[in-house]
DRENNUVEX-251243 format. One record per residue: residue number from 1; residue in one letter; chain; z, y, x of N, C-alpha, C in turn. Coordinates in pm, whole numbers. Example, Ala and Ser with C-alpha at 12.3 -4.5 7.8 and 13.67 -1.06 7.14 Angstrom:
DRENNUVEX-251243
- 1, A, A, 780, -569, 1319, 780, -450, 1230, 780, -330, 1320;
- 2, S, A, 708, -225, 1285, 714, -106, 1367, 787, 3, 1290;
This chain:
DRENNUVEX-251243
- 1, M, A, 0, -121, 83, 0, 0, 0, 0, 125, 86;
- 2, A, A, 85, 126, 192, 97, 246, 274, -33, 280, 344;
- 3, A, A, -107, 178, 391, -230, 206, 462, -332, 273, 370;
- 4, A, A, -331, 236, 241, -423, 298, 147, -380, 439, 112;
- 5, A, A, -249, 468, 121, -199, 598, 82, -222, 703, 190;
- 6, L, A, -184, 671, 313, -197, 767, 422, -246, 697, 547;
- 7, P, A, -335, 761, 621, -377, 705, 750, -267, 724, 854;
- 8, P, A, -283, 670, 974, -184, 694, 1079, -167, 844, 1105;
- 9, A, A, -44, 883, 1132, -13, 1025, 1150, -58, 1075, 1287;
- 10, T, A, -96, 1202, 1291, -128, 1272, 1414, -3, 1345, 1464;
- 11, R, A, 29, 1331, 1590, 153, 1388, 1644, 137, 1537, 1673;
- 12, L, A, 241, 1613, 1639, 251, 1754, 1673, 390, 1776, 1733;
- 13, A, A, 395, 1814, 1858, 522, 1840, 1925, 550, 1990, 1925;
- 14, A, A, 671, 2026, 1886, 709, 2167, 1887, 702, 2223, 2028;
- 15, E, A, 655, 2344, 2040, 648, 2408, 2170, 786, 2457, 2211;
- 16, P, A, 813, 2464, 2342, 948, 2500, 2389, 998, 2633, 2335;
- 17, G, A, 909, 2727, 2310, 951, 2860, 2265, 983, 2869, 2117;
- 18, W, A, 958, 2764, 2042, 984, 2770, 1898, 1133, 2754, 1873;
- 19, R, A, 1195, 2856, 1819, 1336, 2846, 1780, 1352, 2804, 1635;
- 20, A, A, 1246, 2816, 1556, 1250, 2774, 1416, 1107, 2751, 1369;
- 21, I, A, 1094, 2667, 1265, 964, 2635, 1205, 977, 2653, 1055;
- 22, D, A, 882, 2724, 994, 879, 2742, 849, 772, 2652, 788;
- 23, F, A, 806, 2594, 672, 713, 2512, 594, 694, 2579, 459;
- 24, I, A, 568, 2595, 418, 535, 2645, 285, 415, 2567, 234;
- 25, S, A, 392, 2573, 103, 274, 2508, 46, 251, 2559, -95;
- 26, D, A, 137, 2523, -151, 107, 2544, -293, 120, 2690, -336;
- 27, L, A, 59, 2779, -257, 55, 2919, -298, -56, 2943, -401;
- 28, H, A, -160, 2862, -398, -271, 2872, -493, -324, 3015, -500;
- 29, L, A, -349, 3073, -385, -394, 3212, -380, -526, 3229, -452;
- 30, S, A, -532, 3333, -533, -656, 3371, -599, -645, 3518, -635;
- 31, A, A, -759, 3579, -664, -758, 3720, -701, -678, 3744, -828;
- 32, A, A, -656, 3639, -907, -579, 3652, -1030, -429, 3663, -1006;
- 33, L, A, -385, 3640, -882, -241, 3644, -850, -217, 3745, -737;
- 34, P, A, -234, 3873, -764, -224, 3974, -656, -84, 3986, -597;
- 35, R, A, 21, 3970, -678, 157, 3981, -624, 188, 3864, -530;
- 36, T, A, 138, 3748, -564, 161, 3632, -478, 92, 3653, -344;
- 37, R, A, -30, 3701, -348, -101, 3728, -223, -27, 3833, -140;
- 38, A, A, 17, 3941, -205, 85, 4047, -132, 214, 3995, -68;
- 39, A, A, 288, 3911, -142, 412, 3855, -88, 384, 3764, 30;
- 40, F, A, 278, 3687, 22, 242, 3597, 132, 206, 3676, 256;
- 41, E, A, 126, 3780, 241, 86, 3859, 357, 205, 3934, 415;
- 42, A, A, 296, 3980, 330, 417, 4045, 381, 504, 3945, 457;
- 43, Y, A, 512, 3823, 405, 589, 3718, 475, 528, 3689, 612;
- 44, L, A, 396, 3678, 619, 332, 3651, 747, 361, 3762, 848;
- 45, R, A, 367, 3885, 802, 393, 3997, 893, 539, 4001, 938;
- 46, S, A, 630, 3954, 854, 772, 3975, 882, 842, 3855, 946;
- 47, T, A, 796, 3734, 919, 868, 3620, 972, 866, 3620, 1125;
- 48, R, A, 977, 3577, 1181, 988, 3575, 1327, 1002, 3431, 1380;
- 49, T, A, 965, 3335, 1299, 970, 3197, 1345, 860, 3170, 1447;
- 50, G, A, 879, 3064, 1523, 778, 3028, 1622, 655, 2966, 1560;
- 51, A, A, 669, 2908, 1441, 555, 2840, 1378, 568, 2848, 1227;
- 52, V, A, 454, 2862, 1161, 443, 2853, 1016, 346, 2739, 987;
- 53, L, A, 393, 2638, 915, 311, 2523, 880, 287, 2523, 730;
- 54, I, A, 160, 2537, 691, 120, 2545, 550, 66, 2409, 510;
- 55, L, A, 135, 2343, 417, 104, 2203, 387, 20, 2188, 259;
- 56, G, A, -92, 2260, 254, -191, 2236, 151, -185, 2330, 32;
- 57, D, A, -300, 2343, -34, -318, 2429, -151, -276, 2573, -124;
- 58, L, A, -316, 2623, -9, -299, 2766, 16, -383, 2844, -84;
- 59, F, A, -503, 2795, -113, -592, 2860, -209, -600, 2778, -337;
- 60, E, A, -620, 2849, -446, -639, 2782, -574, -765, 2696, -573;
- 61, F, A, -867, 2746, -504, -991, 2670, -490, -1067, 2729, -373;
- 62, W, A, -1128, 2643, -295, -1209, 2689, -182, -1349, 2632, -199;
- 63, P, A, -1447, 2717, -233, -1580, 2666, -267, -1670, 2636, -148;
- 64, G, A, -1620, 2654, -26, -1700, 2634, 94, -1673, 2746, 190;
- 65, D, A, -1700, 2723, 318, -1661, 2821, 418, -1741, 2950, 413;
- 66, D, A, -1856, 2951, 343, -1927, 3078, 326, -1852, 3172, 232;
- 67, A, A, -1747, 3121, 165, -1665, 3208, 81, -1591, 3311, 162;
- 68, V, A, -1578, 3289, 293, -1507, 3386, 376, -1582, 3519, 384;
- 69, E, A, -1705, 3522, 337, -1780, 3647, 332, -1739, 3733, 213;
- 70, L, A, -1665, 3675, 117, -1624, 3748, -2, -1497, 3828, 26;
- 71, P, A, -1478, 3941, -42, -1366, 4030, -8, -1229, 3963, -14;
- 72, F, A, -1200, 3888, -121, -1067, 3829, -134, -1043, 3727, -24;
- 73, E, A, -1133, 3633, -11, -1115, 3528, 91, -1116, 3586, 231;
- 74, Q, A, -1201, 3685, 253, -1207, 3749, 384, -1074, 3816, 417;
- 75, G, A, -1013, 3883, 319, -885, 3948, 342, -775, 3848, 372;
- 76, C, A, -773, 3738, 299, -671, 3635, 323, -687, 3576, 463;
- 77, M, A, -811, 3548, 502, -833, 3489, 634, -797, 3588, 744;
- 78, A, A, -822, 3716, 721, -785, 3817, 820, -633, 3822, 838;
- 79, A, A, -559, 3809, 728, -413, 3808, 737, -364, 3686, 814;
- 80, L, A, -426, 3572, 790, -390, 3450, 864, -422, 3464, 1012;
- 81, A, A, -538, 3521, 1042, -577, 3537, 1182, -482, 3632, 1254;
- 82, A, A, -439, 3739, 1186, -345, 3832, 1247, -212, 3762, 1274;
- 83, A, A, -167, 3680, 1181, -41, 3606, 1201, -55, 3507, 1317;
- 84, A, A, -172, 3445, 1327, -194, 3345, 1433, -196, 3408, 1572;
- 85, R, A, -217, 3538, 1579, -209, 3604, 1709, -64, 3626, 1752;
- 86, Q, A, 30, 3611, 1660, 171, 3633, 1689, 250, 3503, 1702;
- 87, R, A, 204, 3396, 1637, 278, 3271, 1637, 184, 3156, 1601;
- 88, F, A, 231, 3035, 1613, 153, 2917, 1575, 144, 2911, 1422;
- 89, V, A, 24, 2903, 1370, 3, 2887, 1226, -83, 2762, 1206;
- 90, G, A, -25, 2662, 1142, -97, 2538, 1114, -128, 2528, 966;
- 91, L, A, -246, 2475, 935, -287, 2463, 795, -336, 2322, 767;
- 92, M, A, -276, 2259, 669, -318, 2129, 617, -390, 2152, 485;
- 93, I, A, -501, 2087, 464, -571, 2104, 337, -498, 2029, 226;
- 94, G, A, -520, 2075, 103, -459, 2011, -12, -564, 1960, -107;
- 95, N, A, -524, 1939, -231, -619, 1888, -329, -704, 1999, -392;
- 96, R, A, -670, 2128, -365, -749, 2238, -418, -842, 2299, -312;
- 97, D, A, -801, 2295, -186, -876, 2366, -83, -926, 2272, 28;
- 98, F, A, -961, 2149, -11, -997, 2049, 89, -1133, 2074, 153;
- 99, L, A, -1208, 2173, 102, -1337, 2203, 164, -1326, 2303, 280;
- 100, I, A, -1204, 2346, 311, -1186, 2428, 431, -1211, 2340, 553;
- 101, R, A, -1299, 2383, 640, -1336, 2302, 757, -1253, 2342, 879;
- 102, P, A, -1223, 2248, 966, -1145, 2279, 1086, -1206, 2390, 1172;
- 103, G, A, -1340, 2394, 1179, -1403, 2495, 1262, -1372, 2637, 1217;
- 104, L, A, -1364, 2659, 1086, -1330, 2792, 1035, -1188, 2829, 1074;
- 105, L, A, -1097, 2735, 1062, -959, 2761, 1099, -948, 2794, 1247;
- 106, Q, A, -1010, 2712, 1330, -1001, 2733, 1474, -1064, 2865, 1515;
- 107, A, A, -1171, 2905, 1447, -1236, 3033, 1479, -1145, 3152, 1450;
- 108, N, A, -1045, 3131, 1363, -952, 3237, 1329, -814, 3216, 1393;
- 109, G, A, -808, 3127, 1491, -684, 3107, 1565, -585, 3015, 1500;
- 110, L, A, -623, 2949, 1391, -533, 2859, 1319, -549, 2716, 1370;
- 111, Q, A, -443, 2638, 1356, -445, 2499, 1398, -460, 2409, 1277;
- 112, P, A, -570, 2334, 1266, -582, 2238, 1155, -476, 2128, 1169;
- 113, L, A, -409, 2097, 1059, -309, 1991, 1057, -365, 1873, 980;
- 114, P, A, -389, 1759, 1044, -433, 1641, 970, -325, 1597, 871;
- 115, D, A, -366, 1531, 767, -274, 1476, 668, -273, 1323, 682;
- 116, P, A, -164, 1266, 735, -35, 1327, 766, -26, 1372, 912;
- 117, T, A, 75, 1454, 938, 110, 1496, 1074, 255, 1459, 1101;
- 118, L, A, 280, 1404, 1217, 417, 1372, 1258, 468, 1483, 1349;
- 119, L, A, 562, 1560, 1299, 621, 1670, 1375, 743, 1621, 1452;
- 120, E, A, 745, 1650, 1581, 862, 1622, 1663, 920, 1757, 1706;
- 121, A, A, 1040, 1786, 1655, 1101, 1916, 1680, 1252, 1906, 1670;
- 122, F, A, 1321, 1971, 1763, 1467, 1980, 1760, 1533, 1842, 1750;
- 123, G, A, 1473, 1745, 1817, 1527, 1610, 1818, 1500, 1530, 1692;
- 124, Q, A, 1416, 1582, 1603, 1385, 1514, 1477, 1238, 1473, 1474;
- 125, R, A, 1212, 1370, 1396, 1077, 1325, 1368, 1056, 1340, 1217;
- 126, V, A, 960, 1426, 1180, 939, 1462, 1040, 793, 1437, 1005;
- 127, L, A, 770, 1359, 901, 634, 1330, 856, 593, 1434, 753;
- 128, L, A, 480, 1500, 779, 430, 1607, 694, 306, 1561, 620;
- 129, T, A, 301, 1587, 490, 182, 1554, 411, 175, 1651, 294;
- 130, H, A, 55, 1671, 240, 46, 1753, 120, 117, 1683, 5;
- 131, G, A, 93, 1556, -12, 164, 1479, -113, 76, 1413, -216;
- 132, D, A, -46, 1464, -237, -128, 1410, -346, -170, 1267, -321;
- 133, A, A, -191, 1229, -194, -234, 1093, -164, -127, 989, -194;
- 134, L, A, -3, 1033, -209, 107, 942, -238, 137, 931, -387;
- 135, C, A, 66, 1006, -470, 87, 998, -615, 3, 883, -672;
- 136, L, A, 44, 762, -641, -38, 644, -668, -43, 607, -815;
- 137, D, A, 57, 647, -894, 55, 614, -1036, -55, 687, -1111;
- 138, D, A, -99, 799, -1058, -207, 876, -1121, -340, 818, -1075;
- 139, T, A, -376, 707, -1135, -495, 635, -1089, -623, 715, -1114;
- 140, A, A, -626, 792, -1223, -745, 873, -1251, -764, 977, -1141;
- 141, Y, A, -654, 1040, -1099, -666, 1137, -991, -707, 1071, -860;
- 142, Q, A, -649, 957, -829, -682, 890, -703, -831, 852, -699;
- 143, Q, A, -885, 814, -813, -1028, 785, -818, -1109, 911, -795;
- 144, F, A, -1067, 1022, -859, -1135, 1150, -837, -1123, 1192, -691;
- 145, R, A, -1006, 1171, -633, -983, 1213, -494, -1079, 1142, -399;
- 146, R, A, -1096, 1012, -420, -1189, 937, -335, -1331, 989, -352;
- 147, W, A, -1369, 1020, -474, -1503, 1071, -501, -1521, 1210, -439;
- 148, A, A, -1421, 1298, -455, -1433, 1434, -407, -1432, 1442, -255;
- 149, R, A, -1363, 1349, -190, -1355, 1351, -43, -1473, 1280, 22;
- 150, D, A, -1559, 1219, -57, -1675, 1150, -1, -1772, 1254, 58;
- 151, P, A, -1818, 1234, 181, -1908, 1333, 242, -2034, 1358, 161;
- 152, A, A, -2087, 1256, 95, -2209, 1276, 16, -2181, 1367, -104;
- 153, T, A, -2067, 1346, -170, -2029, 1432, -282, -2015, 1576, -235;
- 154, Q, A, -1950, 1595, -124, -1928, 1730, -73, -2060, 1796, -32;
- 155, A, A, -2149, 1719, 27, -2278, 1775, 66, -2357, 1822, -56;
- 156, Q, A, -2352, 1744, -163, -2423, 1784, -286, -2362, 1911, -344;
- 157, F, A, -2230, 1920, -343, -2166, 2040, -397, -2197, 2163, -312;
- 158, L, A, -2186, 2148, -181, -2208, 2262, -92, -2353, 2307, -87;
- 159, A, A, -2444, 2222, -133, -2585, 2260, -139, -2612, 2358, -254;
- 160, R, A, -2520, 2369, -349, -2536, 2464, -458, -2519, 2607, -406;
- 161, P, A, -2579, 2704, -474, -2554, 2844, -437, -2406, 2878, -451;
- 162, L, A, -2360, 2969, -370, -2219, 3006, -369, -2171, 3050, -506;
- 163, Q, A, -2251, 3127, -577, -2207, 3177, -707, -2184, 3063, -806;
- 164, Q, A, -2263, 2959, -798, -2240, 2842, -885, -2108, 2775, -850;
- 165, R, A, -2080, 2767, -721, -1955, 2706, -679, -1835, 2792, -722;
- 166, I, A, -1852, 2923, -719, -1746, 3012, -763, -1722, 2996, -913;
- 167, A, A, -1828, 2977, -990, -1812, 2954, -1134, -1732, 2827, -1160;
- 168, L, A, -1758, 2724, -1081, -1678, 2602, -1094, -1533, 2628, -1057;
- 169, A, A, -1512, 2713, -957, -1376, 2748, -917, -1302, 2816, -1032;
- 170, S, A, -1372, 2901, -1105, -1311, 2968, -1218, -1270, 2868, -1325;
- 171, Q, A, -1354, 2769, -1349, -1319, 2666, -1446, -1195, 2590, -1402;
- 172, V, A, -1187, 2559, -1274, -1069, 2488, -1221, -945, 2574, -1239;
- 173, R, A, -956, 2704, -1212, -841, 2794, -1222, -792, 2802, -1366;
- 174, H, A, -884, 2815, -1462, -843, 2822, -1602, -777, 2692, -1645;
- 175, A, A, -829, 2580, -1600, -768, 2451, -1634, -629, 2440, -1574;
- 176, S, A, -613, 2493, -1452, -482, 2489, -1386, -383, 2575, -1462;
- 177, E, A, -424, 2695, -1503, -334, 2783, -1577, -293, 2720, -1709;
- 178, A, A, -388, 2653, -1775, -354, 2586, -1901, -255, 2473, -1879;
- 179, S, A, -273, 2399, -1772, -183, 2287, -1745, -43, 2336, -1711;
- 180, R, A, -32, 2453, -1644, 100, 2505, -1610, 177, 2546, -1734;
- 181, S, A, 106, 2594, -1837, 174, 2640, -1958, 197, 2530, -2059;
- 182, A, A, 132, 2415, -2041, 147, 2305, -2136, 277, 2230, -2111;
- 183, P, A, 334, 2168, -2214, 455, 2088, -2193, 422, 1964, -2111;
- 184, P, A, 520, 1911, -2038, 493, 1793, -1956, 463, 1671, -2043;
- 185, P, A, 385, 1578, -1991, 356, 1457, -2067, 480, 1369, -2077;
- 186, P, A, 480, 1266, -2165, 594, 1175, -2174, 627, 1117, -2036;
- 187, G, A, 754, 1122, -1999, 793, 1072, -1868, 786, 1177, -1759;
- 188, G, A, 736, 1299, -1794, 731, 1406, -1694, 603, 1401, -1613;
- 189, W, A, 586, 1503, -1527, 470, 1510, -1440, 478, 1403, -1333;
- 190, G, A, 365, 1368, -1276, 360, 1262, -1177, 436, 1297, -1050;
- 191, D, A, 478, 1195, -978, 550, 1214, -853, 494, 1116, -752;
- 192, I, A, 538, 1130, -628, 492, 1037, -526, 552, 900, -549;
- 193, D, A, 488, 799, -495, 538, 663, -499, 641, 647, -386;
- 194, F, A, 766, 623, -423, 872, 617, -322, 849, 502, -224;
- 195, A, A, 810, 387, -273, 791, 272, -185, 680, 299, -84;
- 196, A, A, 570, 357, -130, 461, 389, -38, 504, 493, 64;
- 197, A, A, 583, 592, 19, 631, 694, 111, 720, 633, 219;
- 198, V, A, 807, 542, 180, 896, 478, 277, 816, 397, 378;
- 199, E, A, 713, 327, 332, 631, 250, 425, 562, 342, 525;
- 200, C, A, 518, 457, 479, 455, 554, 571, 557, 607, 670;
- 201, L, A, 679, 632, 625, 784, 678, 715, 819, 571, 817;
- 202, R, A, 826, 446, 774, 854, 338, 868, 744, 330, 974;
- 203, A, A, 619, 341, 930, 507, 332, 1024, 511, 445, 1127;
- 204, A, A, 560, 562, 1085, 568, 677, 1175, 700, 683, 1250;
- 205, D, A, 791, 591, 1219, 925, 592, 1279, 991, 728, 1256;
- 206, A, A, 986, 773, 1131, 1043, 902, 1093, 1130, 885, 970;
- 207, P, A, 1249, 945, 966, 1336, 931, 850, 1314, 1035, 741;
- 208, T, A, 1236, 1141, 772, 1224, 1254, 679, 1079, 1282, 646;
- 209, L, A, 1052, 1299, 516, 920, 1335, 466, 928, 1476, 409;
- 210, V, A, 835, 1562, 448, 823, 1695, 390, 686, 1704, 323;
- 211, H, A, 685, 1740, 195, 556, 1748, 124, 563, 1855, 15;
- 212, G, A, 447, 1889, -36, 434, 1981, -148, 373, 1909, -267;
- 213, H, A, 278, 1975, -332, 194, 1920, -438, 262, 1907, -573;
- 214, T, A, 384, 1858, -580, 444, 1828, -710, 506, 1950, -776;
- 215, H, A, 525, 2059, -701, 584, 2182, -755, 726, 2159, -807;
- 216, R, A, 796, 2063, -748, 934, 2035, -788, 1022, 2036, -663;
- 217, P, A, 1055, 2156, -614, 1130, 2163, -488, 1268, 2099, -500;
- 218, G, A, 1307, 2034, -393, 1438, 1970, -389, 1438, 1858, -287;
- 219, D, A, 1554, 1801, -265, 1571, 1693, -169, 1614, 1567, -244;
- 220, A, A, 1570, 1452, -195, 1607, 1326, -259, 1602, 1213, -158;
- 221, E, A, 1684, 1114, -181, 1680, 993, -99, 1569, 903, -152;
- 222, L, A, 1480, 863, -65, 1374, 770, -101, 1422, 625, -96;
- 223, A, A, 1507, 599, 0, 1567, 467, 24, 1678, 491, 127;
- 224, P, A, 1769, 398, 145, 1871, 420, 247, 1811, 453, 384;
- 225, G, A, 1850, 570, 437, 1800, 612, 567, 1673, 693, 563;
- 226, F, A, 1617, 717, 444, 1491, 792, 431, 1506, 898, 321;
- 227, V, A, 1468, 1022, 353, 1479, 1132, 257, 1347, 1206, 250;
- 228, R, A, 1330, 1276, 140, 1214, 1365, 130, 1261, 1503, 88;
- 229, R, A, 1189, 1603, 140, 1215, 1743, 108, 1087, 1802, 50;
- 230, V, A, 1093, 1841, -75, 975, 1888, -148, 970, 2040, -144;
- 231, L, A, 854, 2092, -109, 836, 2236, -98, 814, 2301, -234;
- 232, S, A, 850, 2427, -242, 827, 2505, -362, 682, 2552, -370;
- 233, D, A, 628, 2559, -492, 506, 2634, -510, 543, 2782, -517;
- 234, W, A, 443, 2868, -504, 465, 3013, -511, 392, 3069, -632;
- 235, D, A, 459, 3155, -707, 395, 3229, -815, 483, 3350, -845;
- 236, L, A, 441, 3465, -797, 515, 3589, -817, 447, 3679, -919;
- 237, D, A, 351, 3624, -992, 278, 3703, -1091, 318, 3670, -1234;
- 238, D, A, 385, 3559, -1256, 430, 3521, -1389, 576, 3558, -1408;
- 239, A, A, 624, 3543, -1531, 760, 3584, -1563, 863, 3508, -1481;
- 240, A, A, 845, 3377, -1468, 939, 3294, -1391, 895, 3292, -1245;
- 241, A, A, 916, 3404, -1176, 871, 3416, -1037, 944, 3315, -949;
- 242, R, A, 870, 3256, -856, 930, 3157, -767, 853, 3158, -634;
- 243, A, A, 928, 3140, -529, 872, 3127, -394, 988, 3093, -302;
- 244, E, A, 963, 3004, -211, 1070, 2958, -123, 1010, 2911, 8;
- 245, V, A, 1088, 2925, 114, 1050, 2879, 247, 1149, 2772, 290;
- 246, L, A, 1099, 2662, 342, 1184, 2560, 403, 1179, 2581, 553;
- 247, R, A, 1296, 2605, 614, 1302, 2635, 757, 1377, 2524, 830;
- 248, L, A, 1323, 2486, 944, 1386, 2388, 1032, 1416, 2453, 1165;
- 249, D, A, 1541, 2439, 1211, 1577, 2482, 1344, 1675, 2381, 1402;
- 250, A, A, 1740, 2415, 1511, 1827, 2320, 1578, 1945, 2277, 1491;
- 251, S, A, 1979, 2358, 1390, 2090, 2322, 1301, 2047, 2238, 1183;
- 252, G, A, 1918, 2219, 1163, 1868, 2138, 1053, 1779, 2217, 959;
- 253, F, A, 1765, 2166, 835, 1679, 2228, 734, 1760, 2326, 649;
- 254, R, A, 1694, 2436, 610, 1751, 2532, 515, 1642, 2579, 420;
- 255, R, A, 1680, 2599, 295, 1588, 2659, 197, 1621, 2807, 185;
- 256, L, A, 1517, 2890, 198, 1538, 3034, 201, 1450, 3103, 97;
- 257, A, A, 1508, 3200, 28, 1427, 3290, -52, 1343, 3375, 41;
- 258, L, A, 1234, 3432, -11, 1141, 3506, 76, 1210, 3619, 151;
- 259, E, A, 1295, 3695, 80, 1359, 3806, 147, 1453, 3760, 258;
- 260, D, A, 1515, 3646, 239, 1603, 3592, 342, 1522, 3537, 460;
- 261, A, A, 1409, 3477, 430, 1324, 3424, 537, 1274, 3536, 627;
- 262, A, A, 1250, 3653, 569, 1204, 3766, 647, 1320, 3832, 722;
- 263, R, A, 1439, 3835, 659, 1551, 3909, 716, 1618, 3832, 830;
- 264, E, A, 1627, 3701, 818, 1700, 3623, 917, 1620, 3615, 1046;
- 265, G, A, 1683, 3642, 1156, 1617, 3626, 1285, 1597, 3480, 1317;
- 266, A, A, 1496, 3452, 1399, 1468, 3313, 1435, 1429, 3306, 1581;
């Protein structure tokens, strides 16, 4: 089961100068969420951590790397590039922005993070993943995921004119907004498969999993000796504003509100 869920992890060792590492995910940036974008860019300017690791779904939808020519995407990438000149910024693709190519990230000073990545920092081994590949009970999504990640499927999509791809992005965004406002299905929204997650942790020789995707921040024991820490999604444009940073340093993990993440020295 684990081999089908996640491939072998790629190792990332913390650099000696990193006194702290921030983890964020699921910002779903789009022009429809201007406050969220502004908060993200302010966070990038103010944080003093040695590294910021973004674990997927930074964008609500990424229609292809030629989107960087558009004002919104261009502005977001410029903010990321400016942050990358000050500290290590790693980006893992998610289920919304998986068409971001490593070459675009590297051209802007960002480090592509494979899914999964094994982080070694402060004497800890932490397995990082976006999380969608571990949601095995959602068989319809897993089938879509295999289809969408197929190179032939992507080539056909990217062959369309950019404006057509943007129109599809708008449809995805409206569907996402509708799903956020709808009540949860019986049994609640989907979650990762704990057994598969533990097998991946065993394979990586890591006791801790950090992931996003589910929009249900919190910590939980997966099995004796194995824990997971779920990242918060960000949305500062709706009534129930939410955004959180998970920080790791020599003292361990801490969850921080945005203002605290900016205020605390690292």
